[in-house]
N, C-alpha and C positions, 0 to 999 in steps of 0.2 A: 294291784298297787300296794306298795309297801306301807305298813302301818305308820301313822303319823309320829314324828319325833316328839310331838307335844304330849303324847300319852304312852310313850314307850317305857316298858319296864327295863331297868338297867340294874343288873346285879353283878358287880365286879369286885375283886379284892381291893381293899383300900390301898391307895398309892401314897408314896412318900411326899408328893408335892403338897405343900401347905398353902392354901389359898386364904385370902382375907375372909374373915367371918362375916356373918350377916349384919354385923354392926358397922361394917365399912361404910363410909359416907355415900358412896355410889349405890350400894345395895339398899341402904336406908332410903335414899332418894327414889330408887326403883319401887320399893314397897309403898312409899307414900303416894306416888303417882298412880300406881295400880289400884290402890285403895280408893283414890278419888274417882277413877274410872268406874269402879264397881258401885260406889255410892251414888254417882250421878246417873247410872243406869236406872235406878229405882225411881228417879224423878224426871226422866226424859219424856217431855210431853210437847215440846216445841222444837222447831229447827234450831233455834238459838241454844237450847239446852243440849241438843244433839251435837252442835259444834263444840260446845264446852267439853263434852265427853271425849270427842275426837282429839281435842287439844291435849287433854290429860294422857290419852293413849299415845299420841305422838311423843310426849315427854317421857313416857315409859320406855319407848324405843331409843330415845336419846340416852337414857340411863343405861340401857343394855349396851349401846355402843361404847359408852365410857368404861363399862365393866370389861368389855372385850379388849380395851387398850391396856388393861393392867397386865404387867409381865407375867405374874403367876397364873393368871387366867389363861393367857396365851400358851404358857407352857403346859398346863393341864389339858387344854383342849387339843393341842397339837399331838398329844399322846393318843387321842381318839381317832386320828385320821385313817387308820387301817381298820377301824371297827365299823360294824354295820350301822351303828347309831349316827355316825358322821353323815352318811348318805341320807339317812332318814331325817336328820335335822335340816339339811339343805332342801330336801323334797318338801318338808313342812313349810318352809318359806315360800316355795313355789305355789303351794295350795293357797296360802294367805294372799299372795299376789294375784292369783286368779280370781278369788272371791272379791278382793278389793276392786279389781278392774271391772267386774260385772256390776258391783254396787255403784261404782262411779258412772258407768254407762247408763244405768237405769235412772240415776238422778239427772244426767244430761238430757235424756229423752223426756223426762218430766218437765224440765226447764223449757225445752223446745215446744212442747204441747201447750204450756202456759203462755208463751209468746204468741202462739197461734190463737189461743182463746182471747187474749187481750185484743188482738186484731179483729176478731169476730165481734167482740163487744163494741169496739169503736165503730164498726161498719153496721152494727145492729143486724148481723147476719144470723138468723135463727137456725139455718141449715148447718152452718159451721159450728154453732153452739151444740146442736144435737150430735154432730160428728165427734165433738170433744168428749161428750158424755159417753158415747159408744167406745171411743178409743180408751177412755179411762177404765171401762170394764175390761177391755182387752189387755191393758197394761197390768191390771190387777192379776189376770191369769198368768202373765209372764212373771210377775213378782212371786206369785204363789209357787210357780215351778222352780224359781231360783231358791225359794225358802225350803222346798222339799229337797233340792239338791244339797243345800247347806246342811239340812238335818241328816242326810245320808252320809255326808263327810264326817259330821260330828259323831254319828253312831259308829262309824268305822274306827273312830279314835277312842272309843270307850273301852279302855284297857285299865287295869288296876293302877293306882297311883304309884309313882316311883318311891322306892324306899331310899332314904337318904343315908347311904352307907359310908359315903366319903364326900369330900368337898367338891370333887368333880361332878358328882351327881347333884350337888346343890345348885350349881350354875345351870345344869340341864333342867332341873326342876323349875328354875326361874323362867327359862325359855318356854317350858310347858305352860306355866301360869300365864305369861303374856300372850302366848298363842291361843290358848283357850279363851281368854278374855277378849282377844281380837275377834275370834269367830262369833262370840256372843254379841259383840258390838255390831258386826255386820248384820247379824240376824235382827237386832233391834232397829237398825237403819232401814232394812227392807220392810219390816212390819210397820214402821212409821210411815214410810212411803205408800204402803199398801192400804193402811187404815185397818180398823178392826173388822174382822170377818162378819159379814151380814149386818153391818151397822151403818152403811152408807145409803144414799139414795132415798127412795120412798120409805124404806124400813126405818131409817133414822128420822125422817120427817114425821112419820106416824108417832114415834115415841116422843118427839119434841112437842107434839100437839096434844098429848094425852093430859098431863097434869103439869102444874108449875114445878112440882118437886122433881118429876122425871125430866123435865126440860132442863132444869139447872144441873141435874146429875149428868145428863148426856152432854151438855155443853162443856162441862169440866173434863169429861173423858175424851171427847172428840178433839183431835188435833186440827191445826189450821187447814190442812188439805181436806179433811172430811167436812169441815164447816162450809168451805166453798162449794164442795160437791152438793151438799144439801141445799144451799141457797140457789144454785143454778137450776135445780129441778123445778122451782116455782118462781123463777126470776121474771119480773114483769117489766114493761117498758117505762119504768119509773126512773127518771134521770138520777135522782139521789141514790136510789138502790143500786143502779148500775155503777155509779161512781164509787160507791162503797165497796162493791165486789172488785172493781178495778184496783182500788187501793190495797185490798187484801191480797190480790194476786201479785201486785208489785212487791209487797212485803215478803210474800212467799218466794218470789224470784230472788230477792236479796238473800234470803235464808238459804236457798238451794245453792246459790253461787258460793256462799261461804262454806257450806258443807262440801261442795265440789273441790274447793281449794284445800280444805282439810284432808279430803280423801287423796288428792294428788300429792300432798305433803306426806301422808302416810305411805302411799305407794312408793315414793322415792326413799323414804326411811327404811322400808322393808328391803328394797334393793340394796341400799347401803349396808344394812345390817347383815344381809346374806353375803355380800362381798367381803365384809370384815371377817365373817366366820370362814368363808372359803379360803381367804388368804392365810388365816391362822392354821387351818387344817392342812394346807399345802406347803406351809413353811418348813 
């Protein structure tokens, strides 16, 4: 597989084409949105905050599309159509689309399993509840596999940063930045869905029961999916407790559906952005 365009080294003679500087409004808008994505990643602990990060990322691609529409940008990129980096740029979008699709499918599967869990709770079916906990373990294995594949993709992209020798390289550098940030976002989403390694189930229950300090600490660290997993392990036939879990699950469902919509929006934006670039290169 060809190296990703998001990490490709580009060293070419400077061209005469003069592009808008980084102070151009569209580029400033891009920098602002990408900064918001990176800042939000540090505080992503709920599905609501995940959705906010995805919204900023979607806005980043809107800015990229606006930049693609600038005549000078189109002129500069069109000069790259015979170059290897053009094909690598397009392949990079395909990688992002593939990872986005996988992430979206995993969230959809999680939504379906929660619907089944809610049904089991309504019917007070302990067998279905046990099956959910078993399926949760299996889904974690699938997510871990997806994370390893994502790490593999990222490692293949680990090439030295582009040297900004001319303005054409600057726009390619921006594509590298947003692509790398997108991969990091997908990784964060999968980790959120998976939960912290070896911190769920009875392992987490044990920590929560040790001391008040450790309980408070773990509750802060655990996301909503982990907290429900923990509760289910010692759920009793208490009407109030069951209703509380059901309410938590409904809130999680709402959050997952929002994230699904954001991922669908991102998927469409990636396609749109790739088509923009393809049209420019073929012009």
